[in-house]
VOBA-1610 file (N, C-alpha, C; in pm, whole numbers, padded with zeros to 5 digits, always signed):
BEGIN
Ile-02171+02425-01868Ile-02070+02382-01772Ile-02001+02254-01818Glu-02076+02162-01876Glu-02019+02034-01918Glu-01909+02052-02021Phe-01921+02153-02109Phe-01824+02171-02216Phe-01718+02275-02181Ala-01731+02342-02067Ala-01637+02449-02032Ala-01498+02395-02003Asn-01395+02472-02037Asn-01260+02436-01996Asn-01209+02527-01885Val-01277+02644-01865Val-01249+02732-01753Val-01382+02776-01694Ile-01398+02763-01563Ile-01521+02802-01494Ile-01487+02905-01387Ile-01559+03017-01386Ile-01541+03118-01283Ile-01656+03108-01184Leu-01623+03076-01062Leu-01722+03069-00955Leu-01718+03203-00882Asn-01806+03295-00924Asn-01799+03434-00879Asn-01888+03459-00755Lys-01868+03574-00696Lys-01941+03619-00577Lys-01921+03524-00459Cys-01802+03470-00451Cys-01773+03376-00343Cys-01780+03442-00206Asp-01766+03576-00205Asp-01772+03646-00077Asp-01912+03641-00016Leu-02013+03604-00099Leu-02150+03597-00051Leu-02189+03455-00006Leu-02096+03362-00021Leu-02125+03223+00012Leu-02051+03179+00137Gln-02116+03093+00214Gln-02048+03029+00325Gln-01961+02917+00270Glu-01863+02874+00348Glu-01769+02772+00301Glu-01841+02643+00262Glu-01943+02605+00338Glu-02018+02483+00305Glu-02090+02498+00172Gln-02145+02617+00145Gln-02213+02641+00018Gln-02115+02632-00098Lys-01998+02693-00081Lys-01896+02685-00185Lys-01854+02539-00207Gly-01844+02465-00099Gly-01805+02326-00112Gly-01905+02245-00192Arg-02032+02270-00170Arg-02136+02199-00245Arg-02129+02234-00393Val-02105+02361-00423Val-02095+02402-00563Val-01973+02338-00627Arg-01860+02340-00558Arg-01739+02277-00612Arg-01761+02128-00636Ala-01827+02062-00543Ala-01852+01918-00558Ala-01938+01890-00680Leu-02041+01974-00702Leu-02126+01956-00818Leu-02048+01980-00947Leu-01965+02084-00950Leu-01886+02112-01069Leu-01792+01996-01100Arg-01734+01937-00997Arg-01643+01824-01021Arg-01718+01704-01078Arg-01843+01689-01036Arg-01923+01579-01090Arg-01954+01601-01237Ile-01994+01724-01271Ile-02038+01753-01407Ile-01921+01767-01503Asn-01812+01828-01456Asn-01698+01853-01544Asn-01569+01848-01462Pro-01510+01730-01450Pro-01390+01715-01366Pro-01264+01775-01427Asp-01267+01807-01557Asp-01146+01852-01626Asp-01129+02003-01632Ala-01234+02077-01603Ala-01226+02223-01615Ala-01146+02284-01501Ala-01077+02395-01531Ala-01011+02473-01427Ala-01116+02564-01363Val-01125+02562-01230Val-01226+02639-01157Val-01156+02748-01075Tyr-01201+02873-01095Tyr-01146+02986-01021Tyr-01256+03046-00933Glu-01229+03054-00804Glu-01323+03115-00711Glu-01287+03264-00699Thr-01385+03351-00730Thr-01354+03493-00739Thr-01456+03579-00665Thr-01418+03704-00645Thr-01506+03810-00598Thr-01502+03921-00702Arg-01619+03961-00749Arg-01630+04061-00856Arg-01553+04020-00981Ser-01551+03890-01007Ser-01486+03834-01127Ser-01341+03874-01140Asn-01275+03893-01027Asn-01135+03931-01028Asn-01049+03807-01050Val-01005+03789-01175Val-00926+03672-01211Val-00821+03715-01312Pro-00700+03666-01305Pro-00597+03703-01403Pro-00643+03673-01546Leu-00618+03766-01637Leu-00664+03747-01775Leu-00601+03624-01839Asn-00475+03595-01804Asn-00412+03479-01867Asn-00473+03347-01822Ala-00561+03354-01720Ala-00629+03233-01674Ala-00751+03203-01759Val-00803+03303-01831Val-00926+03283-01907Val-00911+03315-02056Leu-00804+03384-02095Leu-00783+03420-02235Leu-00663+03344-02292Asn-00683+03292-02414Asn-00575+03223-02485Asn-00512+03113-02400Thr-00598+03036-02334Thr-00547+02931-02245Thr-00504+02806-02320Lys-00552+02794-02444Lys-00521+02675-02527Lys-00567+02546-02460Arg-00667+02559-02374Arg-00721+02440-02307Arg-00828+02371-02390Phe-00889+02443-02487Phe-00997+02385-02564Phe-00944+02285-02665Ser-01012+02173-02677Ser-00976+02069-02773Ser-01102+02029-02849Met-01102+02050-02982Met-01218+02009-03061Met-01239+01859-03052Thr-01129+01785-03049Thr-01141+01639-03036Thr-01209+01603-02906Gly-01170+01672-02800Gly-01232+01645-02671Gly-01378+01682-02669Ala-01411+01795-02734Ala-01550+01838-02738Ala-01635+01740-02818Glu-01582+01692-02930Glu-01657+01598-03013Glu-01678+01466-02941Ala-01588+01431-02853Ala-01598+01304-02779Ala-01676+01320-02650His-01729+01439-02627His-01790+01466-02497His-01916+01385-02474Glu-01977+01336-02581Glu-02097+01254-02564Glu-02065+01119-02502Lys-01939+01097-02469Lys-01902+00972-02401Lys-01924+00983-02252Trp-02025+01067-02212Trp-02058+01077-02070Trp-02105+00944-02015Leu-02142+00852-02106Leu-02187+00721-02057Leu-02070+00632-02016Lys-01946+00683-02033Lys-01833+00601-01989Lys-01844+00571-01840Glu-01904+00661-01764Glu-01920+00637-01620Glu-02009+00517-01597Ala-02111+00503-01681Ala-02202+00390-01665Ala-02142+00261-01719Arg-02069+00271-01831Arg-02026+00150-01899Arg-01890+00100-01854Glu-01803+00193-01813Glu-01667+00153-01782Glu-01633+00168-01634Gly-01729+00223-01557Gly-01705+00238-01414Gly-01604+00344-01380Glu-01587+00447-01466Glu-01491+00553-01439Glu-01555+00657-01349His-01574+00622-01223His-01641+00711-01130His-01543+00809-01068Leu-01593+00929-01042Leu-01517+01022-00961Leu-01532+00982-00815Pro-01440+01023-00730Pro-01456+00995-00586Pro-01587+01054-00536Glu-01656+00979-00451Glu-01782+01027-00397Glu-01760+01152-00314Ser-01838+01257-00336Ser-01828+01380-00259Ser-01922+01372-00140Glu-01900+01271-00056Glu-01992+01243+00052Glu-02004+01359+00150Glu-01894+01435+00164Glu-01898+01546+00259Glu-02010+01642+00226Tyr-02040+01658+00097Tyr-02143+01752+00054Tyr-02265+01681-00004Gly-02265+01548-00003Gly-02382+01473-00046Gly-02405+01468-00195Ile-02306+01508-00277Ile-02322+01504-00422Ile-02268+01370-00471Arg-02352+01294-00539Arg-02311+01162-00587Arg-02373+01136-00724Ser-02332+01029-00785Ser-02391+00992-00914Ser-02400+00841-00924Phe-02490+00796-01009Phe-02499+00652-01036Phe-02564+00632-01174Pro-02532+00522-01241Pro-02594+00490-01369Pro-02718+00404-01346Trp-02829+00447-01403Trp-02953+00366-01401Trp-02963+00296-01536Arg-02961+00164-01532Arg-02959+00086-01655Arg-03066-00022-01648Arg-03149-00030-01752Arg-03254-00131-01759Arg-03268-00182-01902His-03296-00312-01917His-03319-00371-02049His-03468-00390-02070Arg-03542-00281-02059Arg-03688-00281-02077Arg-03727-00141-02123Pro-03819-00129-02221Pro-03849+00004-02277Pro-03943+00087-02191Phe-03937+00217-02213Phe-04032+00309-02153Phe-04166+00298-02224His-04275+00309-02149His-04406+00329-02208His-04412+00476-02250Pro-04449+00507-02375Pro-04444+00647-02421Pro-04530+00741-02338Asp-04645+00692-02293Asp-04733+00779-02215Asp-04672+00813-02079Arg-04610+00714-02016Arg-04549+00740-01886Arg-04419+00819-01899Leu-04347+00797-02010Leu-04228+00878-02034Leu-04265+01025-02052Ala-04379+01050-02115Ala-04426+01188-02134Ala-04443+01257-01999Lys-04482+01182-01897Lys-04497+01241-01765Lys-04362+01290-01713Leu-04258+01210-01737Leu-04124+01251-01695Leu-04082+01380-01765Leu-04118+01393-01893Leu-04077+01510-01971Leu-04160+01633-01937Asn-04287+01612-01905Asn-04379+01726-01889Asn-04404+01765-01744Asp-04376+01675-01652Asp-04401+01703-01511Asp-04268+01704-01436Pro-04214+01822-01405Pro-04083+01829-01338Pro-04079+01756-01205Asp-04196+01737-01143Asp-04199+01672-01012Asp-04186+01520-01020Thr-04179+01466-01143Thr-04158+01321-01157Thr-04026+01280-01093Leu-03925+01368-01104Leu-03800+01349-01033Leu-03789+01456-00924Pro-03734+01425-00809Pro-03727+01522-00700Pro-03625+01631-00730Pro-03635+01747-00664Pro-03539+01856-00685Pro-03395+01817-00651Ser-03379+01710-00574Ser-03244+01666-00538Ser-03166+01610-00657Val-03236+01579-00769Val-03168+01539-00892Val-03127+01667-00964Leu-02997+01695-00967Leu-02947+01817-01027Leu-02920+01802-01176Arg-02884+01681-01218Arg-02850+01656-01358Arg-02879+01511-01390Ala-02934+01488-01507Ala-02956+01352-01556Ala-02940+01354-01706Lys-02870+01258-01759Lys-02848+01254-01903Lys-02819+01111-01946Gly-02876+01071-02060Gly-02849+00937-02106Gly-02934+00895-02225Leu-02925+00766-02256Leu-02996+00707-02369Leu-03125+00642-02322Leu-03229+00658-02405Leu-03360+00601-02374Leu-03402+00502-02481Trp-03476+00401-02438Trp-03541+00307-02530Trp-03691+00324-02511Val-03758+00368-02616Val-03903+00392-02612Val-03971+00279-02688Ala-04072+00217-02629Ala-04135+00098-02687Ala-04186+00122-02828Thr-04241+00241-02854Thr-04301+00270-02984Thr-04200+00320-03086Arg-04072+00330-03048Arg-03970+00381-03139Arg-03849+00288-03135Pro-03859+00172-03202Pro-03758+00068-03187Pro-03629+00090-03266Asn-03629+00186-03358Asn-03514+00199-03447Asn-03406+00292-03395Phe-03447+00393-03318Phe-03351+00493-03272Phe-03355+00505-03120Ala-03238+00533-03064Ala-03231+00568-02922Ala-03281+00711-02905Gly-03337+00739-02789Gly-03368+00876-02753Gly-03258+00928-02661Ile-03245+01058-02656Ile-03148+01121-02566Ile-03225+01209-02469Leu-03206+01184-02342Leu-03270+01264-02236Leu-03166+01351-02169Ser-03202+01478-02149Ser-03116+01570-02075Ser-03202+01647-01976Cys-03169+01637-01848Cys-03242+01707-01742Cys-03144+01794-01664Val-03179+01919-01648Val-03104+02011-01564Val-03205+02078-01472Gly-03203+02042-01344Gly-03303+02095-01254Gly-03442+02053-01300Arg-03529+02150-01326Arg-03666+02124-01369Arg-03681+02126-01521Leu-03572+02150-01593Leu-03576+02155-01739Leu-03556+02016-01797Arg-03627+01987-01907Arg-03619+01858-01973Arg-03598+01877-02123His-03514+01793-02182His-03496+01795-02326His-03490+01651-02376Phe-03569+01621-02479Phe-03580+01486-02534Phe-03557+01495-02684Ser-03461+01420-02736Ser-03429+01429-02878Ser-03393+01291-02933Gln-03385+01285-03064Gln-03351+01161-03133Gln-03201+01138-03130Gly-03163+01015-03097Gly-03022+00979-03097Gly-02988+00893-03216Gln-02886+00812-03201Gln-02840+00728-03311Gln-02925+00602-03323Thr-02910+00538-03437Thr-02980+00411-03462Thr-02925+00304-03368Trp-03017+00227-03310Trp-02971+00111-03233Trp-02899+00016-03328Trp-02789-00041-03283Trp-02717-00135-03370Trp-02804-00256-03401Ala-02891-00294-03308Ala-02980-00409-03332Ala-03078-00383-03445Ala-03099-00255-03480Ala-03191-00221-03589Ala-03120-00216-03724Met-02989-00243-03726Met-02911-00238-03850Met-02865-00378-03890Glu-02851-00397-04019Glu-02795-00523-04067Glu-02651-00536-04019Arg-02613-00655-03978Arg-02480-00672-03920Arg-02368-00648-04021Asp-02395-00665-04149Asp-02288-00641-04245Asp-02257-00491-04260Leu-02338-00407-04196Leu-02312-00263-04195Leu-02236-00219-04070Trp-02215-00310-03977Trp-02146-00276-03853Trp-01997-00253-03879Pro-01934-00161-03807Pro-01789-00145-03817Pro-01718-00270-03765Glu-01602-00296-03817Glu-01525-00412-03775Glu-01489-00399-03627Gly-01509-00507-03553Gly-01474-00509-03411Gly-01583-00457-03319Leu-01696-00413-03377Leu-01803-00356-03293Leu-01860-00458-03196Trp-01871-00582-03241Trp-01938-00683-03159Trp-01868-00701-03024Glu-01736-00690-03022Glu-01663-00705-02897Glu-01703-00598-02797Asp-01733-00477-02846Asp-01777-00369-02757Asp-01921-00388-02713Leu-02003-00448-02802Leu-02145-00462-02774Leu-02178-00581-02684Lys-02096-00682-02685Lys-02129-00806-02614Lys-02168-00785-02468Pro-02098-00699-02392Pro-02139-00682-02252Pro-02276-00617-02237Leu-02324-00547-02340Leu-02450-00475-02332Leu-02565-00550-02398Trp-02534-00649-02479Trp-02632-00713-02567Trp-02719-00812-02490Gln-02850-00802-02510Gln-02944-00900-02453Gln-03049-00932-02557Glu-03060-01059-02591Glu-03164-01102-02685Glu-03300-01097-02616Pro-03409-01069-02689Pro-03412-01051-02834Pro-03399-00905-02880His-03366-00815-02789His-03369-00672-02823His-03232-00611-02847Gly-03127-00692-02836Gly-02995-00643-02871Gly-02942-00538-02775Asp-02897-00425-02832Asp-02838-00319-02750Asp-02939-00216-02702Arg-03067-00238-02732Arg-03170-00144-02684Arg-03177-00151-02531Met-03172-00036-02468Met-03170-00034-02322Met-03187+00110-02273Gln-03209+00122-02143Gln-03205+00252-02075Gln-03067+00266-02011Glu-03008+00383-02024Glu-02878+00407-01965Glu-02866+00556-01933Ile-02896+00591-01810Ile-02902+00731-01768Ile-02812+00750-01646Val-02728+00851-01651Val-02645+00887-01537Val-02716+00997-01458Ile-02734+00975-01329Ile-02804+01067-01240Ile-02703+01132-01147Ile-02709+01265-01133Ile-02619+01339-01044Ile-02702+01422-00948Gly-02666+01419-00821Gly-02737+01502-00723Gly-02717+01450-00582Ser-02805+01489-00493Ser-02803+01440-00354Ser-02940+01380-00326Phe-02951+01248-00335Phe-03081+01183-00338Phe-03074+01045-00277Asp-03191+00985-00262Asp-03203+00845-00221Asp-03207+00762-00348Arg-03101+00686-00374Arg-03092+00611-00499Arg-03211+00518-00519Ala-03254+00449-00414Ala-03367+00356-00426Ala-03493+00429-00470Asp-03512+00551-00422Asp-03629+00630-00460Asp-03623+00666-00607Ile-03506+00709-00657Ile-03492+00746-00798Ile-03515+00624-00887Glu-03457+00511-00849Glu-03476+00390-00928Glu-03622+00349-00935Ala-03693+00359-00822Ala-03836+00322-00819Ala-03918+00415-00908Arg-03886+00544-00906Arg-03959+00641-00989Arg-03940+00610-01138Leu-03816+00581-01177Leu-03789+00552-01318Leu-03844+00415-01359Asp-03831+00318-01271Asp-03883+00183-01301Asp-04033+00187-01327Ala-04104+00277-01259Ala-04250+00286-01274Ala-04290+00336-01413Leu-04196+00390-01489Leu-04226+00442-01622Leu-04205+00338-01732Leu-04149+00223-01695Leu-04121+00118-01793Leu-04245+00034-01820Leu-04238-00048-01925Leu-04348-00141-01952Leu-04358-00242-01839Thr-04480-00278-01806Thr-04504-00384-01708Thr-04482-00520-01775Asp-04481-00626-01696Asp-04468-00760-01753Asp-04580-00787-01852Glu-04701-00745-01819Glu-04815-00766-01909Glu-04798-00687-02038Glu-04755-00563-02027Glu-04736-00480-02146Glu-04624-00531-02235Met-04526-00597-02176Met-04417-00653-02257Met-04469-00756-02356Gln-04581-00821-02325Gln-04637-00923-02413Gln-04736-00867-02514Gln-04767-00740-02507Gln-04865-00678-02595Gln-04799-00626-02723Asp-04883-00580-02815Asp-04835-00518-02938Asp-04799-00373-02907Trp-04671-00342-02902Trp-04628-00209-02861Trp-04672-00099-02957Ser-04696-00137-03081Ser-04736-00036-03181Ser-04875+00021-03153Thr-04951-00044-03063Thr-05085+00006-03031Thr-05081+00111-02920Phe-04965+00130-02857Phe-04956+00229-02750Phe-04963+00371-02807Val-05036+00457-02740Val-05044+00597-02782Val-04909+00664-02756Asp-04857+00729-02860Asp-04728+00797-02850Asp-04747+00943-02887Glu-04751+01030-02785Glu-04765+01173-02808Glu-04636+01248-02772Leu-04526+01175-02771Leu-04397+01237-02748Leu-04359+01324-02867Pro-04269+01419-02850Pro-04224+01502-02963Pro-04177+01415-03079Ala-04221+01449-03199Ala-04189+01369-03317Ala-04042+01378-03352Trp-03989+01268-03407Trp-03853+01265-03459Trp-03861+01272-03610Glu-03746+01277-03675Glu-03740+01290-03820Glu-03771+01157-03886Gly-03871+01158-03974Gly-03899+01038-04052Gly-03990+00941-03981Ala-04069+00868-04058Ala-04164+00772-04002Ala-04093+00661-03926Ala-03979+00614-03982Ala-03909+00503-03919Ala-03856+00541-03782Ala-03817+00668-03767Ala-03764+00714-03638Ala-03871+00711-03531Asn-03997+00732-03573Asn-04107+00735-03476Asn-04174+00600-03459Gly-04120+00498-03527Gly-04164+00363-03499Gly-04280+00315-03583Glu-04319+00391-03690Glu-04433+00346-03769Glu-04400+00220-03848His-04269+00196-03866His-04229+00077-03944His-04126-00002-03867Asp-04110-00127-03908Asp-04006-00213-03852Asp-04018-00223-03701His-04140-00247-03652His-04157-00258-03508His-04105-00394-03461Ala-04024-00390-03357Ala-03962-00516-03312Ala-03979-00532-03163His-04029-00649-03121His-04030-00683-02979His-04056-00830-02961
//
């Protein structure tokens, strides 16, 4: 749905108006740019779905900028009528790998009211690379993202990067942070408390993070998994 340029909302004859409204609100949250057609038995004009020329490779390649909502405040209007909302959860403290594993392996760590969650993760035992979290309902996906800029020599940075990083940068960890956009109908304070409980405690922040047990899915290379260049 996130990458679609045309969405067919079929079997609308089986839905009540309120149900259709909730689905439309969710679709607008996940993909505000797609054309949405409400149909019965998929009855839709062919010119609406074939050769529409709506697809843009440039747009698709830039789609990972879903964090613009968190960083630039480009929010969609709140769909309060149907209770679908979103917010960015941002913290400058790493996840404990063992507690993060609970989020990945136990779907009940987040309530069913969270329909979609996606963003960048900072794992204490993996200081060189960001993680990418994707949640859809009860499904979870955790993968390796890009290198944190703080883990790279500054002479390798693109020109002008620092101006973009300054609002996000916090010493001594640089741009390492949690940044997850949550979509659904939920109590924001409850979601924040659940995620905050997975981070390092004040006491753990002072410990040697490399001693923490990390049984998360392995990434490519020793450096990606934090065996080297541990920083905190």
